[in-house]
BAVEXLO-945063 format. One record per residue: x, y, z of N, C-alpha, C, O in turn. Coordinates in steps of 0.02 Angstrom, whole numbers, plus 32768, in hexadecimal, padded with zeros to 4 digits. Each point is the difference from the previous one (the first is absolute). Example, Ala and Ser with C-alpha at 12.3 -4.5 7.8 and 13.67 -1.06 7.14 Angstrom:
// BAVEXLO-945063
82947EE481867FD3803B8000802D803C800080347FFF8021/7FBA80367FBB802A803B80037FD980378025801980378008/
This chain:
// BAVEXLO-945063
9D94D5AD828780227FEF7FE07FF17FC17FC17FDE7FCE8008/803F80427FC77FF77FBE7FC0803D80037FE6802D80297FF9/7FC27F8C7FF9804C7FDB7FC37FE27FE97FC17FC97FE97FF3/806F80247FE87FD77FD47FBD806480047FDF8036801A800D/7FB17FC17FCE803D7FE47FC97FF6801E7FBC7FC480027FF0/806980177FE37FFA80167FC880157FCF7FCA80357FE3800D/7FAF800E7FBC803E7FD97FCC802B80287FEA8001803D8007/80247FA47FE08046801E7FBF7FDE7FEE7FCA7FF37FC47FF9/7FF5806E7FD27FFE7FFB7FCB80507FF97FCD8035801A8011/7FC17FC67FBC80227FF97FDB803A80457FE87FEB802D7FDC/804E7FD28039802E80207FED802680398027803480207FF5/7F907FDE804A800B801C805A804B7FDA800580187FD17FE1/80028057805380347FC98013800D802180498002803B8010/80047F9180117FF57FF9804A8011805C8018802D801A7FDF/7FB18014805780168038800B7FEC803D7FD78011803B8008/7FC47FA97FC57FF0803A7FCC7FC7801480267FF07FD8802C/7FE1806C7FCD7FD38011800B7FBC7FFC7FD57FFE80197FC8/7FC87FC780567FD27FFB7FD67FBC80288016800680188038/7FCA7FF37FB17FC7801080137FCF7FC7802280057FCA7FE2/7FDA803580457FDC7FE380187FA080217FFB7FF180308023/7FEB7FBB7FBF7FC2802080277FDD7FCF803380047FC38001/7FD5806B802F7FF07FEA80297FB1802980067FF180327FE0/7FE17FA780567FC480177FF57FDD7FFA804F80217FDC8025/7FAB803D7FF580047FFB803B7FB9801B800E7FF6803B7FF3/7FDD7FA380257FCC802280237FFD8024803F7FFA7FE48036/800C805B7FC180188013803E7FA5802280407FFC80328024/7FD67F9F7FCE7FD0801C801E7FFE803380477FE18034800D/804F7FA2801B7FFD802D804F8033800D7FFD80207FEC8030/800480377F9F8023802F80047FEF805380087FDA801E7FDA/804A7FFF805C7FCC80328004802380337FEF803D80058005/7F91802C7FDF800D803D7FC07FD1803480227FC27FFD7FFB/805B802D80237FD0803580168007802B7FD17FE780338019/80287FD97FB97FDA802E7FC8803A80007FB3803D7FFE7FFE/7F9980057FD6803680027FBB8033803480088007802A802D/801E7FCC7F998040802E8010804B7FA97FF97FFB7FC27FFE/803C80718002803C7FE87FF6801E7FC9804A7FFE80188039/801A7FA27FBC80097FEC8022802C7FCE7FFC7FEC7FD67FD6/804E801A8046802A7FC27FDA7FFF7FC7803C7FF28006803C/80277FB47F9480117FBA801C80528009800E8027801A7FD9/7FED7FC5807580437FF4800880187FDC7FEB8006802B7FD5/80187FA18015801E7FC37FFA80397FEB8024803480117FE5/7FD37FCA8057802A7FEE801180077FAD7FE17FD87FDF7FE0/80658013803580257FB37FEE802C7FEB80438037801B8009/7FB37FB68023802F7FF280328000802F802580207FF58033/7FBF80577FC980158035803C802080457FD87FFF803C800F/801B7FA17FBA7FF9804C7FD87FE6800E7FE57FD77FD87FEA/8028806780017FCE80167FC6800D7FF97FB78029802A7FEF/7FCC7FC17FF57FFA7FE97FAD7FF280377FD58029800C7FD4/7FA1801980317FDD80247FD27FB4802480277FDF7FEC802F/801C80447FAE7FCA804480197FC57FF87FBE800580317FDB/7FD37FAC80147FE180037FE57FB48043800A7FCD7FF88022/804080337FBE7FC580427FF17FB77FC77FDB7FFD7FCD7FDE/7FD3806580407FB27FF57FF57FCC8023800B7FEB8002803A/7FF6801D7F9A7FDA80377FFA7FAB7FE080057FE27FE07FD5/8008803980717FB97FE27FF47FD080247FF37FEF802B8029/7FEC7FCF7F987FCA803C7FF27FD77FBA7FE1800F7FC87FEB/7FB98060801F7FB67FE57FE67FFC7FFC7FB6800A80327FDE/7FE97F9E800B7FF77FF07FB27FB9803F7FEB7FDC801D8029/80237FEA7F867FE880437FF07F9E7FDF80197FF07FC58008/7FF8805A7FFA7FB07FF780167FF97FE080567FCC7FFB8022/80877FEF7FF37FE97FDD8051800780278014800D80387FEA/7FE67FA5806D8004802F803880167FBF80417FE97FCA8013/805780668000800A7FED80317FE9800380447FF580378019/80007F7E80177FFC8025803F801E7FD6802C7FFB7FC38006/802B806E8020802D800C80367FE27FEE804C7FCE801B8017/804E7FC080027FEA80048038801B7FF680387FDF80078034/
């Protein structure tokens, strides 16, 4: 679990949606192979969003799955 606060820029009213960029180092996240995955985000136990992602090697790189 993780908590964070996001400031409200000028012109944004309470309750308006806004985009938040979040970066995380996921070194110990088990990814068995390249392909499609999704993050399932829950807030207070309720589904908030599903975020699809695709794992693929960069051009010229090689992925090692263990």
